[in-house]
Phi, psi and omega in degrees: 000321182297320180296323180294317179295320175299317178295321175295324180298317179298319179298316180296321178299317177294327173295326175303311178300315177303317181299315178294327175295320180294318183297312180298317181296320183280349184276352179239140184291320180285119185296322184293318176292324178299319178298315179294316180298313180302316177292323176294320177296318176293327181289322177301314179292321174300320177291322174297316179301311183294325182277328189242341186235344185285160174301334178256029182300155180270335182243121182263095178276155171303154182306315181298323182287321178297317182297310178303311180296320176298316182289329175294318176300314180288325178297316177299319177295318179296313180296322178297320176296316177297317178295328180277004178089018177243049186306315180301322179288324178294317176296315179301315184299311182292321178296316180295320179298313179303309183299316180290320179298321179289315181304313177295321177297322176295337177266011175082022180242084178291168179308131177087003184296148176268105188262004185301323182289326182284342177270354179289142178294145180275142178250000000 
């Protein structure tokens, strides 16, 4: 079950990046520039995620700060999607994030947990 939840978490994280790309793309009237803005916005979010929230992060923040930062990123993406006219996707993104976050936390895996030991087969 943990592996399934982690796979869902990865999919939700990819959706976060896609959401910021869509938000950036829609924020600019020129489509070519919008694509660049969307990709740059997604890249910035990916860098923040990698440095502060991923299991291999460079900065180890307390769990509460990681949860708050993650919810801020997902909240911003959801609000951005709503503002861009994609309300159902924004709502789905935040609901999926909260459900996966809670399910993993109930299994003892807060955001940024190193789960490699828990996925090893028991001998």
